[in-house]
C-alpha positions in Angstrom: -34.7 1.3 1.7 -35.8 1.8 5.3 -32.2 2.4 6.6 -29.6 4.9 5.6 -26.4 3.4 4.2 -25.2 6.7 2.5 -24.5 9.0 5.5 -20.8 9.0 6.5 -19.9 9.4 10.2 -16.6 11.3 10.7 -14.4 8.9 12.7 -11.2 10.9 12.5 -9.9 11.6 16.0 -12.4 9.2 17.7 -10.0 6.5 18.6 -11.1 4.3 15.7 -8.4 1.6 15.3 -8.8 1.6 11.5 -8.3 5.4 11.3 -5.4 5.5 13.7 -3.7 2.8 11.7 -4.2 4.8 8.5 -2.6 7.8 10.2 0.4 5.7 11.2 0.8 4.7 7.5 0.5 8.2 6.3 0.2 11.1 8.9 -0.6 13.6 6.1 -4.0 12.2 5.2 -6.9 14.7 5.5 -10.3 14.1 7.0 -11.9 13.4 3.6 -9.9 10.1 3.3 -11.6 6.9 4.4 -9.7 3.7 4.9 -10.8 0.4 3.3 -8.8 -1.8 5.7 -9.8 -3.2 9.1 -13.1 -5.1 9.1 -15.5 -2.8 10.7 -18.2 -0.8 8.8 -18.5 2.8 7.8 -22.3 2.6 8.3 -24.2 4.0 11.3 -25.1 1.6 14.0 -28.5 0.0 13.5 -31.0 2.4 15.1 -32.8 -0.4 17.0 -29.6 -1.1 18.8 -28.8 2.5 19.5 -32.3 3.2 20.9 -32.3 0.0 22.9 -29.0 0.8 24.5 -30.2 4.3 25.4 -33.2 2.8 27.1 -30.9 0.4 28.9 -28.7 3.2 30.2 -31.8 5.0 31.5 -32.9 2.0 33.5 -29.9 0.0 34.5 -26.8 0.3 36.7 -23.5 -0.6 35.0 -22.3 -2.9 37.7 -20.8 -6.4 37.4 -23.1 -8.1 34.9 -23.5 -11.7 33.8 -25.6 -13.2 31.0 -29.4 -13.1 31.4 -31.9 -15.8 30.3 -33.1 -13.3 27.7 -29.6 -13.0 26.3 -29.1 -16.7 26.0 -32.6 -17.1 24.4 -31.7 -14.5 21.8 -28.5 -16.3 20.9 -30.3 -19.6 20.6 -33.2 -18.3 18.6 -30.8 -16.5 16.2 -28.8 -19.7 15.5 -32.0 -21.5 14.8 -33.6 -18.9 12.7 -30.6 -17.8 10.6 -28.7 -21.0 10.5 -31.1 -23.8 11.4 -28.8 -24.8 14.2 -30.2 -26.1 17.4 -27.9 -25.3 20.3 -28.3 -25.5 24.1 -27.8 -22.6 26.5 -25.1 -24.5 28.4 -23.0 -24.7 25.2 -22.7 -20.9 25.0 -19.7 -19.2 26.5 -19.7 -15.4 26.3 -16.2 -14.0 25.7 -14.8 -10.5 24.9 -13.9 -11.4 21.3 -13.4 -14.2 18.7 -9.7 -13.5 18.3 -9.0 -14.0 22.0 -11.3 -17.0 22.0 -9.4 -18.9 19.4 -6.1 -18.0 21.1 -7.6 -19.6 24.2 -8.8 -22.7 22.3 -5.4 -23.4 21.0 -3.9 -23.1 24.4 -6.6 -25.0 26.2 -7.2 -27.9 23.8 -3.8 -28.6 22.3 -0.3 -29.2 23.8 3.0 -27.4 23.3 4.8 -28.8 20.2 1.6 -30.1 18.6 0.7 -29.0 15.1 -2.3 -26.8 14.2 -3.4 -26.6 10.6 -4.4 -23.3 8.9 -5.6 -22.8 5.4 -3.5 -20.0 3.8 -3.7 -17.2 3.0 -5.8 -16.5 6.1 -6.8 -14.0 8.7 -3.4 -13.0 10.1 -4.2 -13.5 13.9 -4.4 -17.2 13.1 -0.7 -17.4 12.8 0.1 -15.8 16.1 -2.6 -17.8 17.9 -0.6 -20.9 17.0 2.9 -19.6 17.3 2.5 -17.6 20.5 1.2 -20.8 22.2 4.3 -22.8 21.3 2.4 -24.9 18.8 3.7 -25.7 15.3 2.1 -23.9 12.4 1.0 -26.4 9.7 0.0 -24.7 6.4 -2.6 -26.1 4.1 -2.5 -23.7 1.2 -5.7 -23.0 -0.7 -5.5 -23.6 -4.4 -7.0 -21.5 -7.2 -9.1 -23.3 -9.8 -11.0 -21.5 -12.4 -10.9 -18.2 -10.6 -12.1 -19.6 -7.3 -10.2 -20.7 -4.2 -10.6 -24.3 -3.1 -9.3 -26.5 -0.3 -6.4 -28.9 -1.2 -7.9 -32.0 0.3 -5.0 -34.2 -0.6 -2.6 -31.9 1.2 -5.0 -31.6 4.1 -5.2 -35.4 4.5 -1.4 -35.6 4.5 -1.0 -32.9 7.1 -3.8 -34.3 9.3 -2.4 -37.8 9.2 0.7 -36.6 11.2 0.0 -37.8 14.7 1.7 -34.7 16.0 -1.0 -32.6 14.3 -4.0 -32.3 16.6 -6.2 -29.3 15.5 -7.4 -27.4 12.5 -8.0 -23.6 12.9 -10.7 -23.2 10.3 -12.1 -20.0 8.7 -15.7 -20.2 7.5 -16.6 -18.1 5.6 -13.0 -17.7 4.6 -11.3 -14.4 5.3 -9.7 -13.0 3.1 -10.7 -15.0 0.0 -14.5 -14.6 0.6 -15.4 -18.3 0.1 -18.6 -19.8 1.6 -17.7 -23.5 1.8 -20.3 -25.9 0.4 -21.7 -28.8 2.3 -19.6 -31.4 0.3 -16.5 -29.4 1.1 -17.4 -29.2 4.8 -18.2 -32.9 4.8 -14.8 -33.7 3.5 -13.0 -31.5 6.0 -15.0 -33.2 8.8 -14.3 -36.7 7.5 -10.5 -36.1 7.3 -10.4 -34.6 10.7 -12.5 -37.3 12.3 -10.4 -40.0 10.6 -7.1 -38.6 12.1 -8.5 -37.4 15.4 -8.0 -33.7 14.6 -10.1 -31.2 16.6 -11.6 -28.3 14.7 -11.7 -24.7 15.9 -14.1 -23.0 13.4 -14.1 -19.2 13.2 -17.5 -18.4 11.8 -17.7 -14.7 12.8 -18.8 -13.7 9.3 -21.5 -16.4 9.1 -24.4 -13.9 8.9 -22.8 -12.0 6.0 -23.6 -14.3 3.1 -24.3 -12.9 -0.3 -27.5 -13.8 -2.3 -27.2 -17.2 -4.0 -25.0 -18.7 -1.3 -25.7 -20.6 1.9 -23.6 -20.9 4.9 -23.6 -24.1 6.9 -22.4 -24.1 10.4 -19.6 -26.8 10.6 -21.1 -28.4 13.7 -24.3 -29.3 11.7 -22.3 -31.6 9.4 -22.0 -34.4 12.1 -23.3 -34.5 15.6 -20.6 -36.9 16.5 -17.9 -34.7 14.9 -19.3 -31.7 16.7 -18.1 -33.2 20.0 -14.6 -32.4 18.8 -15.4 -28.8 17.7 -15.4 -25.3 19.0 -17.5 -22.8 17.0 -16.7 -19.1 17.3 -19.6 -16.7 16.6 -20.4 -13.1 17.3 -22.8 -10.2 16.4 -19.8 -7.9 16.0 -19.2 -8.3 12.3 -22.8 -8.6 11.5 -24.0 -5.5 13.2 -20.7 -3.5 13.5 -20.4 -3.9 17.3 -16.7 -4.8 17.5 -16.1 -2.1 20.1 -18.5 -3.7 22.5 -16.5 -6.9 22.7 -19.2 -9.5 22.7 -18.8 -13.0 21.2 -20.5 -16.3 21.7 -18.3 -19.4 21.7 -20.4 -22.6 21.2 -18.8 -25.8 22.5 -21.2 -28.9 22.5 -18.8 -31.2 24.3 -18.7 -30.9 28.1 -15.1 -32.0 28.3 -13.8 -29.4 25.8 -16.0 -26.8 27.4 -14.6 -27.5 30.8 -11.0 -27.1 29.5 -11.9 -23.9 27.7 -13.5 -22.5 30.9 -10.3 -23.2 32.8 -8.3 -21.3 30.2 -10.8 -18.4 30.5 -10.3 -18.5 34.3 -6.6 -18.5 34.0 -6.8 -15.2 32.1 -9.4 -13.8 34.6 -12.1 -13.7 31.9 -15.4 -14.1 33.8 -17.9 -12.1 31.9 -18.2 -9.4 29.2 -19.4 -5.8 29.5 -23.0 -5.1 30.3 -23.7 -3.1 27.1 -22.2 -6.0 25.1 -24.8 -8.5 26.4 -27.6 -6.1 25.8 -26.4 -5.1 22.3 -26.2 -8.7 21.3 -29.7 -9.3 22.5 -31.1 -6.3 20.7 -29.2 -7.2 17.5 -30.5 -10.7 17.4 -34.1 -9.8 18.4 -34.5 -6.6 16.4 -31.7 -6.3 13.9 -32.6 -8.7 11.2 -34.4 -6.2 8.8 -31.2 -4.0 9.0 -29.0 -7.0 8.2 -31.2 -7.9 5.2 -30.7 -4.4 3.7 -27.0 -4.4 4.5 -26.5 -7.6 2.5 -28.1 -6.0 -0.5 -25.8 -2.9 -0.1 -22.7 -5.1 0.1 -23.7 -7.2 -2.9 -24.3 -3.9 -4.8 -20.9 -2.5 -3.8 -19.3 -5.7 -5.0 -21.0 -5.5 -8.3 -20.0 -1.8 -8.7 -16.4 -2.6 -7.8 -16.3 -5.6 -10.2 -17.7 -3.5 -13.1 -15.4 -0.6 -12.3 -12.3 -2.8 -12.3 -13.3 -4.6 -15.4 -13.6 -1.2 -17.2 -10.5 0.5 -15.8 -8.2 -2.3 -14.7 -9.2 -5.5 -16.4 -5.9 -7.2 -15.7 -6.7 -7.1 -11.9 -8.8 -10.1 -10.9 -11.7 -9.4 -8.6 -12.9 -12.6 -7.0 -16.5 -13.5 -6.5 -17.8 -12.4 -3.2 -19.7 -15.3 -1.6 -19.5 -14.2 2.1 -18.0 -11.4 4.3 -17.8 -7.8 3.2 -14.2 -8.1 2.3 -13.2 -8.1 -1.3 -10.1 -10.1 -2.4 -8.3 -8.8 -5.5 -5.2 -10.0 -7.4 -2.9 -7.1 -8.4 0.0 -9.3 -9.5 -0.6 -8.9 -13.2 0.3 -5.2 -12.8 3.9 -6.3 -12.2 4.4 -4.1 -9.2 6.3 -5.4 -6.2 4.4 -5.6 -2.9 6.6 -2.8 -1.5 5.9 -0.4 -4.4 2.2 -1.3 -4.5 1.9 -0.4 -0.9 3.8 2.8 -1.3 1.7 3.8 -4.3 -1.5 3.2 -2.5 -0.6 4.8 0.8 1.5 7.7 -0.3 0.1 8.7 -3.7 -3.4 7.3 -4.2 -4.3 7.6 -0.5 -6.1 4.3 -0.8 -5.7 2.1 2.3 -6.5 -1.5 1.8 -5.2 -4.4 3.8 -2.1 -5.6 1.9 -2.3 -9.2 0.9 1.0 -10.2 2.2 -0.2 -9.8 5.8 -2.4 -12.8 5.3 0.7 -15.0 4.9 1.8 -17.3 2.1 -0.2 -16.9 -1.0 -1.2 -13.3 -0.2 1.6 -11.3 -1.7 0.5 -9.1 -4.6 -3.2 -9.2 -3.5 -5.3 -6.6 -1.8 -8.2 -6.9 0.6 -10.8 -4.1 0.3 -13.5 -3.4 2.9 -16.8 -2.9 1.0 -18.9 -1.9 4.0 -19.0 1.8 3.2 -21.3 4.2 1.3 -21.1 3.6 -2.4 -19.8 7.1 -3.1 -17.0 6.5 -0.7 -16.1 3.3 -2.5 -16.0 5.1 -5.9 -13.9 8.0 -4.6 -11.1 5.7 -3.5 -11.2 3.7 -6.8 -10.9 6.9 -8.8 -7.9 8.0 -6.8 -6.4 4.6 -7.3 -7.0 4.7 -11.1 -5.4 8.2 -11.4 -2.3 7.1 -9.6 -1.9 3.9 -11.6 -2.4 5.8 -14.9 0.2 8.3 -13.8 2.6 5.5 -13.1 2.0 4.0 -16.5 2.7 7.3 -18.2 6.0 7.9 -16.4 7.1 4.4 -17.3 7.4 5.3 -21.0 
């Protein structure tokens, strides 16, 4: 491999949100403990981006900065090359983050009291984006069939048919279950929403992180007509581990929706993003693809190591196929441990810090979400601590 995915950078005491969260959960953890929770990576920043930003700092003044033609071209070229998606520069709105963007979309493009559908269990900010805006949360639970999560289209149709329901907050690829939706599935989602005049806000932040054998299709490609009623959220942040630079690209083909979204941005005094964010995005999309290709192989390998390890040591725990994202969804319910005891065992004894499944809402209780974007030896160290703790629990039960 050309790139180093084995060196671990010490992030303790650096202000890392993930590490500070771990310290709140257990203030006694030592510096050799690495969390597997929040979705940022334990890999070094791609060197092309680091070197490019150093050169930028040597030659630029960090004053008020807006997007450049080069930035917009990089975004458009990336969408075409990686996703075969033709977009126009005027469709692109640069915002500080995808989470804030879908909060704004809910506020700008729906009305108080209207219903917004989410497919549960789902990325937990979805819930607050709907509720904090005074909209009604409408749950469309995913269903498990043959060890794979699928959309309940009959239920989606019923929910979308309610005239008070006006939007779907969609997750593609799905976080936390790791599904990459197929074209037929996406077509059915679009058909139902078109039929019932339901707008779609599609969070596709993980759309570059697709495992071998799977293909992500941007929802707006399904139908040019339906795309007029969509907002697509994208970013280089998950792909290239740039979350701290707060750069995301919201793509809105329809001028009317785009205008309403801009007004919401203005109401929150969001006019641009930081200068380094623009440049990091350009560098990532113009120079980062070789790093991404290696990263995907590393994530796929980590998934396979985890799957095989759990099959050997904890075969009762279901490890779901990883189609997209670097977030592994696992079902611990067969262990017969309550969510409270499972969390306590992990945080206090095993010193293994996943994202607990219950935070993802209905259908998540008893599950764990594990971040696989770490050196393989770090992955295995945590699994071994977990096994030791679970074995000790079994022994004391008799």
